[in-house]
C-alpha positions in Angstrom: -5.9 -42.6 -21.0 -9.2 -41.1 -22.3 -11.0 -41.9 -19.0 -8.3 -40.1 -17.2 -8.7 -36.9 -19.4 -12.4 -36.9 -18.9 -11.9 -37.0 -15.0 -9.4 -34.2 -15.3 -12.0 -32.1 -17.3 -14.7 -32.8 -15.2 -12.4 -31.9 -12.0 -11.5 -28.6 -13.9 -15.2 -27.8 -14.6 -16.2 -28.6 -11.1 -13.4 -26.1 -9.6 -14.5 -23.6 -12.0 -18.1 -23.9 -11.0 -17.4 -23.7 -7.3 -15.1 -20.8 -8.0 -17.9 -18.8 -9.9 -20.5 -19.8 -7.0 -18.1 -18.8 -4.4 -17.7 -15.3 -6.0 -21.3 -14.9 -6.3 -21.7 -15.9 -2.5 -19.1 -13.4 -1.9 -20.8 -10.7 -3.8 -24.0 -11.1 -2.1 -22.4 -11.2 1.2 -20.5 -8.0 0.5 -23.7 -6.3 -0.3 -25.2 -7.6 3.1 -22.1 -6.2 5.0 -22.7 -2.8 3.1 -26.4 -2.9 3.9 -25.7 -3.3 7.8 -23.0 -0.6 7.6 -25.5 2.1 9.2 -26.2 0.0 12.2 -22.5 -1.0 12.6 -21.3 2.8 12.7 -24.3 3.9 14.9 -22.5 1.7 17.4 -18.9 2.8 16.7 -17.8 1.6 20.0 -17.8 -2.1 18.7 -15.4 -0.9 15.7 -13.0 0.8 18.1 -12.9 -2.5 19.9 -11.9 -4.2 16.6 -9.6 -1.4 15.9 -7.8 -2.3 19.0 -7.8 -5.9 18.3 -6.7 -6.0 15.0 -4.8 -2.6 14.4 -3.3 -1.7 17.8 -2.1 -5.2 18.6 -0.5 -5.2 15.0 1.5 -2.2 15.7 4.5 -4.0 17.2 5.2 -6.1 13.9 4.4 -3.2 11.9 7.0 -1.0 13.6 9.5 -3.7 13.6 8.9 -4.7 10.2 9.3 -1.1 8.8 12.3 -0.2 10.4 14.2 -3.6 8.9 12.6 -3.1 5.4 13.9 0.6 5.5 17.3 -0.5 6.5 17.4 -3.0 3.9 16.3 -0.4 1.2 19.1 2.0 2.7 21.8 -0.6 2.1 20.7 -1.7 -1.2 19.7 1.6 -2.6 23.2 3.2 -1.3 25.0 0.3 -3.2 22.9 1.1 -6.6 23.0 4.9 -6.1 26.6 5.2 -5.5 27.5 3.6 -8.9 25.9 7.0 -10.5 27.3 9.3 -7.9 23.6 9.8 -6.7 23.8 8.6 -3.3 22.5 12.0 -1.7 19.3 10.8 -3.3 18.9 8.1 -1.0 16.2 9.5 1.0 14.0 10.1 -2.1 14.3 6.5 -3.3 13.4 5.0 0.0 10.6 7.6 0.6 8.9 6.9 -2.9 9.3 3.0 -2.5 7.7 2.8 1.0 5.0 5.5 0.3 4.0 4.1 -3.3 4.4 0.4 -2.9 6.3 -1.2 -0.1 4.2 0.5 2.6 0.7 -0.4 1.7 1.7 -3.7 0.3 3.8 -5.2 3.0 1.4 -3.9 5.7 -1.6 -5.5 4.2 0.3 -9.0 3.9 1.5 -8.6 7.5 -2.1 -7.7 8.4 -3.6 -10.7 6.6 -1.0 -12.9 8.3 -1.6 -11.7 11.8 -5.1 -9.9 12.1 -6.9 -11.5 8.9 -6.3 -15.0 10.2 -7.3 -14.0 13.7 -10.5 -12.6 12.6 -11.4 -15.5 10.4 -10.6 -17.8 13.2 -12.6 -16.0 15.6 -15.6 -15.8 13.4 -15.3 -19.4 12.4 -15.0 -20.6 16.1 -18.2 -18.9 16.7 -19.8 -20.6 13.8 -18.3 -23.9 15.1 -19.9 -23.2 18.6 -23.2 -22.3 17.3 -22.9 -18.8 18.7 -23.9 -17.3 15.4 -27.1 -19.7 15.2 -28.2 -18.6 18.5 -27.7 -14.8 17.6 -30.0 -15.6 14.6 -32.7 -17.4 16.8 -32.8 -14.2 19.1 -33.2 -12.0 16.1 -29.9 -10.5 16.4 -28.1 -9.7 13.0 -24.7 -11.6 13.2 -23.5 -9.4 10.3 -24.3 -6.1 12.1 -23.2 -7.5 15.5 -20.1 -9.5 14.6 -19.0 -9.3 11.1 -19.5 -5.4 10.4 -17.4 -4.3 13.2 -14.5 -6.5 12.3 -14.6 -5.4 8.7 -14.6 -1.7 9.5 -12.1 -2.2 12.1 -9.7 -3.6 9.6 -10.7 -1.0 6.9 -9.9 1.8 9.5 -6.8 0.2 10.8 -5.0 -0.4 7.5 -4.1 3.3 6.5 -2.9 4.2 9.8 -0.8 1.0 9.9 0.5 1.5 6.4 1.6 5.3 7.3 3.4 3.9 10.5 5.2 1.3 8.6 6.2 4.1 5.9 7.5 6.6 8.6 9.4 3.7 10.5 10.8 2.6 7.3 12.2 6.3 6.5 13.5 6.3 10.1 15.5 2.8 9.4 16.9 4.3 6.3 18.0 7.5 8.0 19.7 5.4 10.6 21.7 3.5 8.2 22.2 6.3 5.4 23.0 9.1 7.7 24.2 7.7 10.9 26.1 4.7 9.6 27.1 5.3 6.0 27.7 9.2 6.4 25.1 10.7 3.9 24.5 14.4 4.4 21.7 14.7 6.7 20.3 18.2 5.2 20.5 16.4 1.6 18.7 13.2 2.9 15.7 15.3 4.2 15.6 18.3 1.7 15.7 16.0 -1.4 12.9 13.9 0.3 10.8 16.9 0.9 11.3 18.3 -2.7 10.5 14.9 -4.6 7.8 13.7 -2.6 4.3 14.8 -3.9 1.3 14.8 -1.4 -1.5 13.8 -3.9 0.7 11.5 -6.2 2.6 9.8 -3.7 1.1 9.9 -0.3 -2.7 10.2 -0.9 -2.2 7.5 -3.5 -0.4 5.1 -1.1 -3.0 5.8 1.6 -5.7 5.0 -1.1 -4.0 1.9 -1.9 -3.9 0.8 1.8 -7.6 1.4 2.2 -8.5 -0.6 -0.6 -6.1 -3.3 0.8 -8.1 -2.7 4.1 -11.4 -3.5 2.4 -10.0 -6.4 0.5 -8.2 -8.2 3.5 -10.9 -7.4 6.0 -13.8 -8.6 3.9 -12.0 -11.7 2.8 -11.3 -12.5 6.6 -14.8 -11.9 7.7 -16.4 -13.9 4.6 -14.1 -16.9 5.1 -14.7 -17.1 9.0 -18.6 -16.5 8.6 -18.9 -19.2 5.9 -16.3 -21.8 7.5 -17.4 -25.4 7.9 -18.4 -25.8 11.6 -15.6 -28.3 12.3 -12.2 -27.8 13.6 -10.7 -28.9 10.0 -13.1 -26.3 8.7 -12.0 -23.4 10.9 -8.4 -24.3 9.9 -8.9 -24.2 6.3 -11.0 -21.1 6.6 -7.9 -19.5 8.2 -5.7 -20.8 5.7 -7.6 -19.6 2.9 -7.9 -16.1 4.5 -4.0 -15.6 4.3 -3.6 -17.0 0.9 -6.6 -15.3 -0.8 -6.0 -11.9 1.0 -2.2 -12.1 -0.1 -3.0 -12.9 -3.8 -5.9 -10.4 -3.9 -3.4 -7.5 -2.5 -0.8 -8.3 -4.9 -3.3 -8.4 -7.9 -4.9 -5.1 -6.7 -1.4 -3.5 -6.3 -0.7 -4.1 -9.9 -4.0 -2.8 -11.0 -3.8 0.3 -9.0 -0.2 1.0 -9.8 -0.8 0.7 -13.5 -3.8 3.0 -13.1 -2.1 5.6 -10.8 1.2 6.1 -12.3 0.5 5.5 -16.0 1.5 8.9 -16.9 
């Protein structure tokens, strides 16, 4: 029994040491990515290509998900608001829920599952096939040529996708609330316009999505760049990208929500 306890304690210590070491490598790699930013942004065409790959190709899942999330919010919100005679405030409920929370968070989770995993797998495959090593041998910085464009493509794409998700969610709620249930169209839009504040709601939501883009994009490129150069290693890096990105997004969402709306 004592031997088992010692083994468990040793495993816990090894896990903690490995986690701290991984955080240190991630911090150094993040500084390396920031250091290559000037070279990356000078060749902005590479960033636009990655925005096409990770952002534009995620539009379909963002649009469809946004519409259905808005529809669900409308059905559930109307059920609750009707009890208090405030069904006309459905537009306010949906807009604030999407712009403050659901838009940035759900977009980041969808992005991590669709684009983040693809970025990690692509860079990991380049590591496994020695393409990154070949770049280093030819004095080409793989961070500036491979990592940076994908990172900034994710950062720039996330706020645009989040805004699109929120807009489509509001459209979905309008279809259910106004066209199906029968809420007054003017009340739906006028109360929404009066209640939604540009700085506290819209800009805070976009700031959240920008932070989530930095987090999800960096985790994807970090896991891919440091993947073990085997099929199993690339698979593990892809899985870690989705899991770690999702948990990081939820953690950051709690921190930023507590900070932004504390008053």
